[in-house]
Z-matrix of the N, CA and C atoms (Angstrom, degrees):
N
C 1 1.449
C 2 1.528 1 110.42
N 3 1.318 2 116.65 1 -44.09
C 4 1.448 3 121.17 2 -179.44
C 5 1.527 4 110.75 3 -66.32
N 6 1.350 5 117.57 4 -37.03
C 7 1.452 6 121.39 5 178.68
C 8 1.530 7 110.35 6 -65.54
N 9 1.342 8 116.68 7 -39.03
C 10 1.461 9 120.23 8 178.36
C 11 1.522 10 110.95 9 -62.60
N 12 1.323 11 116.29 10 -41.37
C 13 1.451 12 121.12 11 179.46
C 14 1.526 13 110.42 12 -64.07
N 15 1.322 14 116.58 13 -43.27
C 16 1.468 15 120.97 14 178.54
C 17 1.523 16 110.88 15 -64.05
N 18 1.342 17 116.51 16 -41.70
C 19 1.458 18 120.81 17 179.43
C 20 1.523 19 110.38 18 -61.08
N 21 1.325 20 116.65 19 -45.23
C 22 1.459 21 120.77 20 179.65
C 23 1.524 22 111.35 21 -63.00
N 24 1.326 23 117.44 22 -41.08
C 25 1.467 24 121.02 23 179.62
C 26 1.523 25 110.58 24 -63.98
N 27 1.331 26 117.25 25 -43.55
C 28 1.461 27 121.27 26 179.03
C 29 1.523 28 109.88 27 -66.20
N 30 1.321 29 116.91 28 -40.68
C 31 1.466 30 121.65 29 179.43
C 32 1.525 31 110.88 30 -62.81
N 33 1.333 32 117.09 31 -46.77
C 34 1.458 33 121.16 32 179.11
C 35 1.521 34 111.19 33 -62.68
N 36 1.326 35 116.35 34 -39.90
C 37 1.457 36 120.23 35 179.42
C 38 1.528 37 109.93 36 -64.35
N 39 1.334 38 116.96 37 -40.21
C 40 1.461 39 121.23 38 178.04
C 41 1.514 40 111.81 39 -65.58
N 42 1.333 41 116.91 40 -42.89
C 43 1.451 42 120.17 41 177.86
C 44 1.520 43 111.10 42 -64.79
N 45 1.316 44 116.72 43 -37.28
C 46 1.457 45 120.45 44 178.31
C 47 1.510 46 112.07 45 -63.87
N 48 1.317 47 116.86 46 -42.46
C 49 1.470 48 119.50 47 -179.80
C 50 1.525 49 110.55 48 -70.31
N 51 1.343 50 117.95 49 -34.48
C 52 1.464 51 120.45 50 176.18
C 53 1.523 52 110.34 51 -64.89
N 54 1.323 53 116.43 52 -43.33
C 55 1.463 54 120.44 53 179.42
C 56 1.517 55 110.80 54 -64.17
N 57 1.323 56 117.27 55 -42.61
C 58 1.459 57 120.63 56 179.16
C 59 1.523 58 110.47 57 -63.53
N 60 1.319 59 116.83 58 -38.96
C 61 1.454 60 120.68 59 179.88
C 62 1.531 61 110.68 60 -65.39
N 63 1.331 62 116.68 61 -44.98
C 64 1.457 63 120.64 62 178.94
C 65 1.521 64 110.75 63 -64.41
N 66 1.321 65 116.37 64 -43.09
C 67 1.457 66 120.54 65 179.41
C 68 1.517 67 110.87 66 -62.45
N 69 1.312 68 116.63 67 -41.56
C 70 1.461 69 120.80 68 178.57
C 71 1.527 70 110.64 69 -62.78
N 72 1.328 71 116.89 70 -41.50
C 73 1.464 72 121.16 71 178.86
C 74 1.522 73 110.82 72 -64.31
N 75 1.322 74 116.66 73 -45.01
C 76 1.464 75 121.03 74 179.67
C 77 1.523 76 110.32 75 -64.66
N 78 1.315 77 115.93 76 -44.18
C 79 1.463 78 121.49 77 -179.62
C 80 1.528 79 110.43 78 -58.65
N 81 1.314 80 117.17 79 -45.80
C 82 1.465 81 121.11 80 -179.61
C 83 1.523 82 111.05 81 -67.38
N 84 1.330 83 117.01 82 -37.57
C 85 1.460 84 121.04 83 178.78
C 86 1.532 85 111.26 84 -63.62
N 87 1.317 86 116.88 85 -43.93
C 88 1.463 87 120.77 86 178.51
C 89 1.528 88 110.17 87 -66.23
N 90 1.316 89 117.30 88 -41.70
C 91 1.462 90 121.08 89 178.78
C 92 1.530 91 110.53 90 -61.88
N 93 1.327 92 117.42 91 -40.67
C 94 1.460 93 120.48 92 177.95
C 95 1.530 94 110.56 93 -66.27
N 96 1.327 95 116.56 94 -38.20
C 97 1.458 96 120.50 95 176.67
C 98 1.518 97 111.54 96 -62.25
N 99 1.324 98 116.78 97 -43.88
C 100 1.464 99 120.47 98 177.29
C 101 1.527 100 110.96 99 -62.31
N 102 1.318 101 116.19 100 -41.49
C 103 1.461 102 120.73 101 178.81
C 104 1.523 103 110.19 102 -61.92
N 105 1.323 104 116.81 103 -40.71
C 106 1.459 105 121.78 104 178.81
C 107 1.532 106 110.90 105 -64.21
N 108 1.331 107 116.48 106 -41.82
C 109 1.467 108 120.79 107 178.51
C 110 1.524 109 109.96 108 -61.56
N 111 1.316 110 116.72 109 -45.58
C 112 1.471 111 119.18 110 -179.08
C 113 1.532 112 110.85 111 -64.35
N 114 1.320 113 117.56 112 -38.16
C 115 1.467 114 120.52 113 177.39
C 116 1.531 115 110.81 114 -63.83
N 117 1.339 116 116.49 115 -42.25
C 118 1.464 117 120.54 116 179.14
C 119 1.527 118 111.54 117 -65.05
N 120 1.320 119 116.89 118 -38.18
C 121 1.468 120 120.28 119 177.86
C 122 1.525 121 109.80 120 -62.10
N 123 1.310 122 116.57 121 -44.20
C 124 1.466 123 120.45 122 -179.22
C 125 1.537 124 111.68 123 -63.75
N 126 1.324 125 116.13 124 -37.35
C 127 1.470 126 120.24 125 -176.41
C 128 1.532 127 112.01 126 -76.81
N 129 1.324 128 117.64 127 -31.88
C 130 1.458 129 119.85 128 -168.93
C 131 1.528 130 114.88 129 -97.51
N 132 1.297 131 119.01 130 9.65
C 133 1.460 132 119.63 131 -177.88
C 134 1.518 133 111.04 132 -104.73
N 135 1.312 134 114.44 133 148.79
C 136 1.457 135 120.60 134 175.45
C 137 1.520 136 109.73 135 -85.53
N 138 1.318 137 116.28 136 -179.12
C 139 1.459 138 120.27 137 -178.39
C 140 1.524 139 111.52 138 -65.17
N 141 1.299 140 117.14 139 -36.33
C 142 1.464 141 120.63 140 -177.43
C 143 1.519 142 112.29 141 -62.66
N 144 1.307 143 116.28 142 -41.46
C 145 1.464 144 120.73 143 -179.00
C 146 1.526 145 112.36 144 -90.85
N 147 1.308 146 117.19 145 1.70
C 148 1.454 147 121.25 146 -171.00
C 149 1.530 148 113.58 147 -58.90
N 150 1.317 149 119.29 148 -43.16
C 151 1.464 150 121.58 149 -177.39
C 152 1.528 151 110.83 150 -64.37
N 153 1.317 152 116.00 151 -44.55
C 154 1.471 153 120.05 152 179.23
C 155 1.518 154 110.13 153 -67.00
N 156 1.327 155 116.28 154 -44.91
C 157 1.461 156 120.55 155 -179.44
C 158 1.518 157 111.35 156 -62.89
N 159 1.316 158 116.51 157 -40.20
C 160 1.462 159 120.30 158 179.08
C 161 1.526 160 110.66 159 -63.30
N 162 1.324 161 115.82 160 -42.12
C 163 1.463 162 120.45 161 178.35
C 164 1.528 163 111.04 162 -64.11
N 165 1.331 164 116.11 163 -44.31
C 166 1.465 165 120.58 164 178.67
C 167 1.524 166 111.16 165 -63.60
N 168 1.324 167 116.16 166 -44.53
C 169 1.466 168 120.34 167 179.57
C 170 1.530 169 110.78 168 -63.13
N 171 1.324 170 117.14 169 -38.60
C 172 1.471 171 120.31 170 178.40
C 173 1.529 172 110.74 171 -65.47
N 174 1.327 173 116.95 172 -39.04
C 175 1.467 174 120.41 173 177.49
C 176 1.522 175 111.11 174 -64.63
N 177 1.326 176 115.94 175 -40.35
C 178 1.467 177 119.75 176 178.64
C 179 1.525 178 110.15 177 -67.18
N 180 1.327 179 117.09 178 -39.14
C 181 1.466 180 120.69 179 175.50
C 182 1.525 181 111.01 180 -60.60
N 183 1.328 182 116.51 181 -42.14
C 184 1.467 183 120.74 182 177.72
C 185 1.529 184 110.88 183 -61.15
N 186 1.341 185 116.10 184 -41.83
C 187 1.463 186 120.13 185 178.89
C 188 1.528 187 110.65 186 -63.65
N 189 1.326 188 116.60 187 -40.84
C 190 1.466 189 120.43 188 178.75
C 191 1.524 190 110.43 189 -64.09
N 192 1.334 191 116.86 190 -42.60
C 193 1.466 192 120.46 191 178.16
C 194 1.516 193 111.99 192 -64.13
N 195 1.325 194 116.20 193 -41.75
C 196 1.471 195 120.52 194 177.35
C 197 1.522 196 109.99 195 -60.38
N 198 1.326 197 116.40 196 -44.54
C 199 1.455 198 120.59 197 -178.82
C 200 1.523 199 111.45 198 -64.18
N 201 1.324 200 116.63 199 -40.23
C 202 1.465 201 119.47 200 178.80
C 203 1.531 202 111.79 201 -64.31
N 204 1.325 203 117.09 202 -35.10
C 205 1.469 204 121.36 203 -177.75
C 206 1.521 205 113.29 204 -89.74
N 207 1.313 206 117.64 205 -1.34
C 208 1.459 207 121.98 206 -176.64
C 209 1.523 208 110.91 207 -69.23
N 210 1.304 209 116.39 208 128.76
C 211 1.463 210 122.21 209 176.12
C 212 1.515 211 107.77 210 -105.20
N 213 1.345 212 118.12 211 111.41
C 214 1.467 213 120.90 212 -175.60
C 215 1.531 214 113.48 213 -59.32
N 216 1.315 215 116.92 214 -32.76
C 217 1.463 216 119.10 215 -179.76
C 218 1.525 217 110.78 216 -67.62
N 219 1.339 218 116.71 217 -41.54
C 220 1.459 219 120.03 218 177.77
C 221 1.521 220 110.64 219 -66.31
N 222 1.326 221 116.07 220 -37.96
C 223 1.453 222 120.35 221 179.63
C 224 1.525 223 110.24 222 -62.59
N 225 1.320 224 117.12 223 -42.94
C 226 1.459 225 121.20 224 177.15
C 227 1.517 226 112.12 225 -62.94
N 228 1.324 227 116.40 226 -41.56
C 229 1.466 228 120.58 227 177.80
C 230 1.522 229 111.33 228 -63.73
N 231 1.335 230 116.69 229 -41.82
C 232 1.460 231 120.63 230 179.00
C 233 1.527 232 110.69 231 -64.53
N 234 1.318 233 116.10 232 -39.40
C 235 1.462 234 120.59 233 178.40
C 236 1.523 235 110.23 234 -63.09
N 237 1.320 236 116.88 235 -46.82
C 238 1.462 237 120.70 236 179.31
C 239 1.519 238 111.71 237 -62.09
N 240 1.313 239 117.40 238 -40.40
C 241 1.461 240 120.88 239 177.74
C 242 1.528 241 110.97 240 -62.44
N 243 1.318 242 116.36 241 -41.90
C 244 1.460 243 120.64 242 178.81
C 245 1.508 244 112.23 243 -63.12
N 246 1.322 245 116.29 244 -40.56
C 247 1.470 246 120.52 245 178.63
C 248 1.525 247 110.17 246 -67.14
N 249 1.319 248 116.95 247 -39.57
C 250 1.472 249 119.80 248 178.65
C 251 1.519 250 112.03 249 -66.18
N 252 1.331 251 116.93 250 -38.39
C 253 1.464 252 120.25 251 -178.46
C 254 1.519 253 112.74 252 -76.29
N 255 1.342 254 117.53 253 -30.32
C 256 1.462 255 122.09 254 -176.01
C 257 1.524 256 110.55 255 -133.21
N 258 1.347 257 118.02 256 67.53
C 259 1.464 258 119.14 257 -176.28
C 260 1.530 259 113.14 258 -65.69
N 261 1.312 260 118.11 259 -36.17
C 262 1.462 261 120.61 260 179.84
C 263 1.514 262 111.73 261 -64.16
N 264 1.319 263 116.02 262 -47.13
C 265 1.456 264 120.58 263 178.42
C 266 1.520 265 110.41 264 -61.75
N 267 1.316 266 116.50 265 -39.66
C 268 1.465 267 120.87 266 179.97
C 269 1.521 268 111.14 267 -62.94
N 270 1.331 269 116.78 268 -41.63
C 271 1.468 270 120.44 269 177.99
C 272 1.522 271 111.39 270 -65.38
N 273 1.335 272 117.04 271 -40.90
C 274 1.465 273 120.21 272 178.04
C 275 1.521 274 111.56 273 -63.17
N 276 1.310 275 116.51 274 -43.49
C 277 1.469 276 120.24 275 178.88
C 278 1.519 277 110.60 276 -64.24
N 279 1.328 278 117.03 277 -43.97
C 280 1.471 279 120.44 278 179.28
C 281 1.528 280 110.63 279 -63.73
N 282 1.329 281 117.16 280 -41.00
C 283 1.466 282 120.53 281 178.68
C 284 1.517 283 111.71 282 -64.68
N 285 1.331 284 116.73 283 -44.23
C 286 1.465 285 120.38 284 178.71
C 287 1.527 286 110.91 285 -63.67
N 288 1.320 287 116.46 286 -41.54
C 289 1.467 288 119.98 287 178.30
C 290 1.529 289 110.38 288 -62.91
N 291 1.332 290 116.45 289 -39.83
C 292 1.462 291 120.13 290 177.86
C 293 1.518 292 112.26 291 -63.88
N 294 1.329 293 116.65 292 -42.51
C 295 1.463 294 120.06 293 178.03
C 296 1.525 295 111.45 294 -63.74
N 297 1.317 296 116.76 295 -44.48
C 298 1.471 297 120.32 296 178.76
C 299 1.523 298 111.23 297 -63.50
N 300 1.312 299 116.74 298 -42.93
C 301 1.460 300 120.79 299 179.27
C 302 1.525 301 110.63 300 -63.93
N 303 1.336 302 116.11 301 -42.66
C 304 1.467 303 120.12 302 178.06
C 305 1.510 304 112.13 303 -62.38
N 306 1.332 305 117.35 304 -42.39
C 307 1.467 306 120.81 305 178.42
C 308 1.513 307 110.68 306 -65.39
N 309 1.332 308 116.34 307 -38.58
C 310 1.456 309 120.13 308 -179.88
C 311 1.527 310 111.10 309 -67.45
N 312 1.327 311 117.52 310 -39.11
C 313 1.461 312 121.22 311 -179.07
C 314 1.518 313 111.26 312 -67.85
N 315 1.319 314 117.35 313 -35.12
C 316 1.475 315 121.26 314 -178.97
C 317 1.519 316 111.99 315 -67.31
N 318 1.309 317 118.50 316 -26.09
C 319 1.470 318 120.96 317 -177.77
C 320 1.460 319 112.41 318 -72.30
């Protein structure tokens, strides 16, 4: 019985590290993609659109930086705290999302 418990704990720990590794890889890939988009926006605009393009590129850079610094564990904790503090709102949002998803699937 004790060996089974140890095996499960080691297995869960291994799956957790694999998931974190994959998430980190995906997160970095998306951040690099955003960085590439912002670089392309900066390169492909004329002087007339330059102010808008610069602002858009800066926003995309900010999003890429946020994504790179994002800690999934903290994000999960923040989500759980929000649900605990506002359970009614959370249920309404989940219900609305379910209705929208159901309508989208039926189409």
